C-alpha positions in Angstrom: -5.6 8.6 13.4 -8.0 9.0 10.0 -7.6 6.5 7.2 -7.4 8.2 3.4 -7.7 6.4 0.3 -8.1 7.8 -3.4 -7.3 7.8 -6.8 -6.6 10.2 -9.1 -7.6 9.3 -12.6 -5.3 10.1 -15.9 -7.5 8.4 -18.3 -11.4 7.1 -18.2 -11.8 3.9 -15.4 -15.3 2.5 -15.5 -15.3 1.2 -12.4 -13.3 3.9 -10.2 -15.9 4.2 -7.7 -16.4 0.7 -7.0 -11.9 0.0 -6.6 -12.2 3.2 -4.1 -15.2 1.8 -2.3 -12.8 -1.5 -1.9 -9.5 0.6 -0.8 -11.9 2.6 1.6 -13.7 -0.8 3.2 -10.4 -2.2 3.8 -9.7 1.2 6.4 -13.6 0.7 7.8 -11.6 0.3 11.1 -10.5 4.0 11.0 -14.4 5.2 11.0 -17.0 6.6 9.2 -16.4 7.3 5.7 -17.0 10.7 3.9 -16.5 11.1 0.0 -14.6 14.1 -1.7 -14.3 14.6 -5.5 -12.4 16.8 -7.6 -12.8 17.3 -11.3 -10.2 19.3 -13.3 -12.8 21.1 -15.6 -16.0 20.3 -16.9 -16.3 17.8 -19.1 -12.7 16.6 -18.3 -11.3 12.9 -17.8 -9.4 13.8 -15.2 -10.5 13.6 -11.8 -9.8 12.5 -8.4 -12.3 10.4 -5.7 -10.8 10.4 -1.7 -12.4 8.5 0.5 -11.8 9.8 4.3 -12.4 7.6 7.1 -12.7 9.2 10.9 -14.2 8.2 14.1 -14.6 12.4 14.7 -16.4 14.7 12.7 -13.9 17.3 11.5 -10.9 14.9 12.4 -9.3 15.9 8.9 -9.7 19.0 7.9 -11.1 18.9 4.0 -10.9 22.5 2.1 -12.9 21.5 -1.1 -13.9 24.0 -4.1 -13.8 24.0 -7.8 -10.7 24.7 -7.9 -9.1 22.7 -5.6 -9.1 19.8 -3.2 -7.2 20.2 0.1 -6.7 17.4 2.8 -4.8 17.8 6.1 -4.6 15.1 8.5 -2.6 16.3 11.5 -1.8 16.2 15.2 -2.8 19.8 15.1 -5.8 21.5 14.4 -4.4 25.4 14.8 -5.7 28.2 12.1 -2.0 27.8 10.4 -3.1 24.9 9.0 -6.2 25.8 8.1 -4.2 28.6 6.3 -1.8 26.5 4.6 1.1 28.2 6.4 3.5 25.4 8.0 2.0 22.6 6.0 5.6 21.8 4.0 7.6 22.4 7.5 10.0 19.5 7.9 9.1 20.3 12.1 5.5 19.7 11.2 4.5 16.8 13.6 2.0 13.7 12.8 0.9 15.0 9.5 -0.4 14.5 6.2 -0.9 16.7 3.5 -3.0 15.8 0.3 -3.3 18.6 -2.4 -5.1 18.6 -5.9 -5.2 21.4 -8.1 -5.1 22.2 -11.6 -1.7 21.1 -11.5 -1.9 17.8 -10.5 -1.4 15.8 -7.2 0.6 16.3 -4.1 0.9 14.6 -1.0 3.3 15.5 1.6 4.5 13.0 5.0 5.8 14.7 7.6 9.7 13.3 9.2 7.9 11.7 11.8 6.4 9.2 9.2 3.6 8.8 11.9 1.1 9.2 9.4 1.7 5.9 6.5 1.4 6.7 2.8 1.6 4.4 0.1 0.7 4.0 -3.7 0.8 2.5 -7.1 0.6 3.9 -10.2 -0.8 2.3 -13.6 -1.0 4.0 -16.9 -4.8 4.8 -15.7 -4.5 6.1 -12.7 -2.3 6.7 -9.4 -4.2 5.0 -6.3 -3.1 6.1 -2.2 -3.7 5.0 0.6 -2.9 5.4 4.3 -2.4 1.5 4.4 -1.1 -0.8 2.2 -3.8 -3.7 2.3 -6.2 -0.8 0.9 -4.2 -0.6 -2.3 -3.9 -4.9 -2.2 -7.6 -4.7 -2.5 -7.7 -3.9 -6.4 -5.0 -5.5 -6.3 -1.5 -3.9 -6.6 1.0 -5.9 -4.9 3.9 -3.5 -6.7 3.0 -1.0 -3.4 5.3 1.7 -3.2 6.3 3.8 0.1 6.2 7.4 0.4 9.0 8.0 2.8 9.1 10.7 5.2 9.8 13.9 4.8 9.0 13.5 1.2 6.5 15.0 -1.4 4.9 12.9 -4.0 4.0 15.0 -7.0 1.9 13.8 -10.1 1.2 15.8 -12.7 -2.5 15.1 -14.8 -0.8 13.5 -17.7 0.9 11.1 -15.1 4.3 12.0 -14.7 5.7 11.7 -11.3 8.1 13.3 -9.0 9.3 12.3 -5.5 10.7 15.6 -3.9 13.3 15.0 -1.2 13.4 17.1 2.3 15.5 19.9 2.2 16.4 19.8 5.6 16.3 16.7 6.7 20.0 16.3 7.8 22.0 14.7 10.5 22.3 17.1 13.0 25.8 17.7 14.1 27.2 15.8 17.4 27.9 18.6 20.0 30.8 17.4 21.6 31.0 20.0 24.5 27.6 19.5 25.7 27.5 19.0 29.4 25.1 16.5 31.2 23.1 19.4 32.6 22.7 21.5 29.5 21.6 18.0 27.5 18.9 17.1 30.1 17.3 21.1 29.9 17.1 21.4 26.3 15.6 17.6 26.2 13.2 18.5 28.5 12.0 21.8 27.3 11.4 19.9 23.7 9.8 17.0 24.8 7.5 18.4 27.3 6.9 20.9 24.1 5.6 17.8 22.3 2.4 16.8 25.1 1.3 20.3 23.3 -0.1 18.5 20.8 -2.8 16.8 23.6 -6.1 18.4 23.5 -6.6 18.9 28.1 -9.6 17.0 27.6 -8.7 13.7 26.0 -8.3 11.1 28.0 -5.4 9.2 27.1 -4.4 5.6 28.1 -0.4 4.1 27.8 1.1 1.3 27.3 2.4 0.4 30.1 5.5 -2.0 30.8 7.0 -0.6 33.9 9.8 0.4 32.3 11.7 4.3 31.9 9.8 4.5 28.4 6.6 4.1 29.5 6.8 5.5 32.8 8.1 8.8 32.2 5.3 9.3 29.1 2.8 8.2 31.8 3.9 10.9 33.9 4.0 13.4 31.5 0.4 12.1 29.9 -1.0 12.7 33.5 -0.4 16.3 33.3 -1.1 17.3 30.3 -4.7 14.7 29.7 -8.0 15.0 31.4 -7.4 11.6 32.3 -5.1 8.8 32.1 -5.1 5.0 32.2 -2.0 3.0 32.1 -2.7 -0.3 30.5 -0.3 -3.5 30.3 -0.8 -6.7 28.6 1.6 -9.1 29.5 1.8 -13.1 29.8 1.5 -15.2 33.2 4.8 -14.8 34.7 6.5 -12.7 32.6 8.8 -9.6 33.7 6.3 -7.0 33.0 3.7 -8.7 35.1 5.6 -7.5 38.0 7.4 -4.9 36.6 4.1 -3.0 36.0 2.2 -3.4 38.4 5.2 -2.1 40.9 6.2 1.1 38.3 2.0 2.2 38.5 2.4 2.1 42.7 5.7 4.0 42.2 4.4 6.8 40.5 0.8 6.8 41.7 -1.5 5.8 38.5 -4.3 3.1 38.0 -3.0 0.5 35.8 -4.8 -2.1 34.2 -3.6 -5.3 33.2 -4.6 -7.6 30.2 -3.4 -11.1 30.7 -2.3 -13.0 27.3 -2.9 -17.0 27.7 -2.3 -19.0 24.5 -6.3 -18.8 23.4 -6.3 -15.3 23.2 -3.3 -15.2 21.9 -3.8 -17.8 18.8 -7.3 -16.0 18.3 -5.7 -12.4 17.9 -2.9 -13.7 15.4 -4.5 -13.3 12.3 -6.5 -9.9 13.0 -2.7 -8.6 14.2 -0.8 -9.7 11.2 -3.6 -8.4 9.2 -3.2 -5.1 10.9 0.1 -4.5 10.5 0.6 -6.4 6.8 3.4 -8.3 7.9 3.7 -11.7 9.5 7.5 -11.8 10.4 7.5 -12.9 13.6 9.6 -10.4 15.8 6.8 -7.6 14.2 3.8 -9.9 15.1 5.1 -10.7 19.0 5.7 -7.3 19.5 2.5 -5.4 17.6 0.6 -8.1 19.8 0.7 -6.9 23.4 -0.1 -3.4 21.4 -3.0 -4.5 19.7 -4.8 -6.2 22.8 -4.1 -3.4 25.1 -5.9 -1.1 22.3 -8.7 -3.1 22.2 -9.6 -2.9 26.6 -8.8 0.9 26.0 -11.5 1.1 23.3 -13.6 -0.7 25.7 -13.2 1.5 28.2 -14.2 4.8 26.1 -10.2 5.9 25.2 -9.8 7.6 22.3 -6.1 8.1 22.4 -2.9 5.6 23.2 0.5 7.3 24.6 3.4 5.3 23.0 7.0 5.1 24.5 8.6 3.8 21.7 11.3 6.1 20.4 14.4 6.1 23.4 16.0 2.9 22.4 16.6 3.8 19.0 17.7 7.4 20.1 19.5 6.9 23.1 21.0 3.5 22.9 19.3 1.2 24.3 20.1 -2.4 22.7 22.9 -5.1 23.7 24.2 -4.0 20.1 24.9 -0.7 21.0 26.7 -1.2 24.2 28.8 -4.0 22.1 29.4 -1.0 19.1 30.6 1.3 21.7 33.2 -1.4 23.2 34.6 -2.5 19.5 34.2 0.7 17.6 33.9 3.5 19.6 31.5 6.2 19.8 31.5 7.4 16.7 30.2 4.2 15.3 27.3 4.0 17.7 26.7 7.8 16.8 26.5 6.2 13.1 24.2 3.4 13.9 21.8 5.2 15.6 21.3 8.0 12.7 20.6 4.9 10.3 18.7 3.1 12.8 16.2 6.4 13.0 15.9 6.5 8.9 14.3 3.5 9.3 12.1 3.3 12.7 9.1 4.4 10.9 8.6 1.7 8.8 10.2 -1.1 10.8 8.5 -0.3 14.2 6.3 3.2 13.9 3.7 2.2 11.0 3.7 -1.3 13.3 2.8 -0.1 16.3 0.1 2.6 14.7 -1.3 0.0 12.8 -2.0 -2.2 15.6 -3.1 0.1 17.3 -5.5 1.7 14.5 -6.9 -1.5 14.2 -9.6 -1.2 17.0 -9.7 2.7 15.6 -7.7 4.6 18.2 -5.3 7.3 17.8 -1.8 6.8 18.8 0.8 9.7 20.1 4.9 9.0 19.8 6.2 12.0 21.9 9.5 10.9 21.5 9.2 11.2 18.0 8.5 14.9 18.4 11.0 16.1 15.2 12.5 18.8 17.6 13.1 16.3 20.2 14.6 13.9 17.9 17.0 16.7 16.7 18.5 17.2 20.2 18.9 13.6 20.9 20.8 13.0 17.8 23.0 15.7 18.1 24.2 14.0 21.6 27.5 12.2 21.7 27.3 8.7 22.1 29.2 9.4 25.6 26.2 10.4 27.2 24.3 7.7 26.0 26.3 4.5 26.7 28.6 4.8 30.0 30.2 1.2 29.5 30.9 1.3 33.7 27.8 2.4 34.7 25.1 0.4 35.8 22.7 0.1 33.6 25.3 1.0 31.3 22.6 2.0 28.2 20.1 5.0 27.7 22.4 6.7 30.0 21.2 10.2 29.4 17.9 9.3 29.4 17.0 7.8 32.3 18.9 11.2 34.0 16.1 13.2 31.9 13.1 10.6 33.2 14.5 11.0 36.9 14.9 14.6 36.5 11.1 15.3 35.6 10.0 13.1 38.5 10.2 9.2 37.3 11.0 7.2 40.6 15.0 6.2 40.4 13.7 2.4 40.9 11.9 2.5 37.8 14.9 4.7 35.6 17.7 2.8 37.0 15.8 -0.7 35.7 17.0 -2.9 33.3 14.9 -3.8 30.5 14.5 -6.0 28.1 12.9 -5.9 24.5 9.4 -6.0 24.7 8.8 -9.5 23.0 10.3 -11.2 25.7 9.9 -9.5 28.9 6.0 -9.5 28.3 6.2 -13.3 28.1 4.6 -13.4 24.3 7.6 -15.2 22.1 7.9 -17.6 24.6 4.0 -18.1 24.6 3.6 -18.0 20.9 6.1 -20.5 20.3 4.2 -22.8 22.9 1.0 -22.0 21.4 2.1 -22.6 17.5 3.2 -26.6 18.8 0.1 -26.7 21.0 -1.9 -25.7 17.9 -0.2 -27.5 14.7 -0.8 -31.6 14.2 2.4 -33.7 15.2 4.8 -30.4 15.9 5.8 -31.6 19.8 8.0 -33.9 17.7 9.8 -30.5 16.5 13.3 -30.2 17.9 14.2 -27.1 19.6 16.3 -25.5 16.7 13.4 -26.0 14.4 10.6 -24.7 16.5 11.7 -21.0 15.1 10.7 -21.9 11.4 7.8 -23.5 12.5 6.8 -20.7 14.0 7.4 -18.7 11.0 5.8 -21.0 8.9 2.6 -21.0 10.7 2.4 -17.2 10.8 3.2 -17.3 6.7 0.1 -20.0 6.5 -2.2 -17.5 8.8 -1.2 -14.1 6.0 -1.5 -16.6 3.0 -4.9 -18.2 3.8 -5.5 -14.0 4.0 -4.5 -13.8 0.8 -2.1 -11.2 2.1 1.2 -10.7 -0.4 3.7 -10.9 2.5 6.0 -13.7 3.3 6.8 -16.4 2.1 4.7 -19.1 0.4 5.5 -21.4 3.7 3.0 -23.7 4.5 1.7 -25.5 7.3 -0.6 -28.4 7.1 -3.0 -29.3 10.2 -2.9 -25.9 11.8 -5.8 -24.8 13.5 -7.3 -22.0 11.3 -10.7 -21.4 12.8 -9.9 -18.1 13.8 -8.2 -17.1 10.7 -11.7 -17.9 9.1 -13.7 -15.8 11.0 -11.7 -12.6 10.3 -12.2 -13.5 6.3 -16.0 -13.7 6.3 -15.9 -10.4 8.8 -13.8 -8.8 5.6 -15.4 -10.7 3.0 -12.6 -12.9 1.6 -13.5 -16.0 0.0 -11.0 -18.6 0.6 -9.7 -20.1 -2.3 -9.2 -23.7 -0.3 -8.6 -25.0 2.2 
């Protein structure tokens, strides 16, 4: 994944270059920097400067001329993209397009939501970046999100418009489709998504041993030069056992990254800074991804394959089963659609930023737009079987079995990542160990204590997130080390 930070100036700003440098420095984990500039006309005060950070040359396509500055960050580097043929297509996958010319600025974010884009506007300029932390350096806390599938259009006079996607419509439920046909069309779309991977790439797969990651691993092995499964788990957790067994069943090499209290505590400030939230649930989920990506980078892998998505597409949570029992299939279908509309910011950007913190690309095969569209057209009766064991995500399990994942994996129940990896329990016990007097905290009060500790770390990092909670006598040594690395001065201890 690449990083982009830019400023479009409507009026002269004397320190524009230094502002952009601060924005760019916040994206150093994305790679080396290149600068690009567009001047509207000779002696014009209207201009744009953009910083691009990427690990590899030509990772982002840049077309610069006196008449325009055109930037494309995409999973696909086909000639079609260079010719500007498909850039604004809603089926475009993992793509961000920035176009600056005599009309002003246009930024398009593809509907899958993998490439992030945030912006803030003042009377003098508009600032945009791949990550919110880049804009926070200005500082600007009124950061807005460009929704997936939308285009941000800004004229040189500062007039802004958000162009909503015309074709991003909810697919009609196909009530008459049978299981065999559903599996066949799902297979075709999912296999097509892997065409975005270059055959000479080395792919590390985030591996829990569940059906989602096992199918992703099975397919990645066919399309990548080399595949390595990485499991970040706590001692004695469900995933510690499940991942080893599943890796044996599918015949793939697996590395176990053991997470103990010291590893977790030292990683906390880095995870919070990376994912730009300190909410405990998101921190718990991101921690294994962050630590797995670190090991992948150390072993020379530049791409992580994630199995995120099937739970939201195919009703994988207990709440979906309850909804089916209480209100029926239509309520489940409505709920899944609403979840998919929000998952880009709730889940995808969190996971992508945790992985990008180590400068790695991430590939989400289950978020490929044609696959999502087909999944959302299937009736809930193919996804939830109240009399089946397991009862949730049934059609997806059938798909995985059809594509060669052993039945022992496809039929195994799976808990949420933060519980199956053991992270949630370890986070609670670690906070109690590192907050003086916390051993006297009641069981009911522990979740709030944990959240207060995470808020304290975020506030110490001067991040405009969370509440203003504060925990006295907390170990902040790892946080101070990160601040020193980032060049942040503590206002007080």
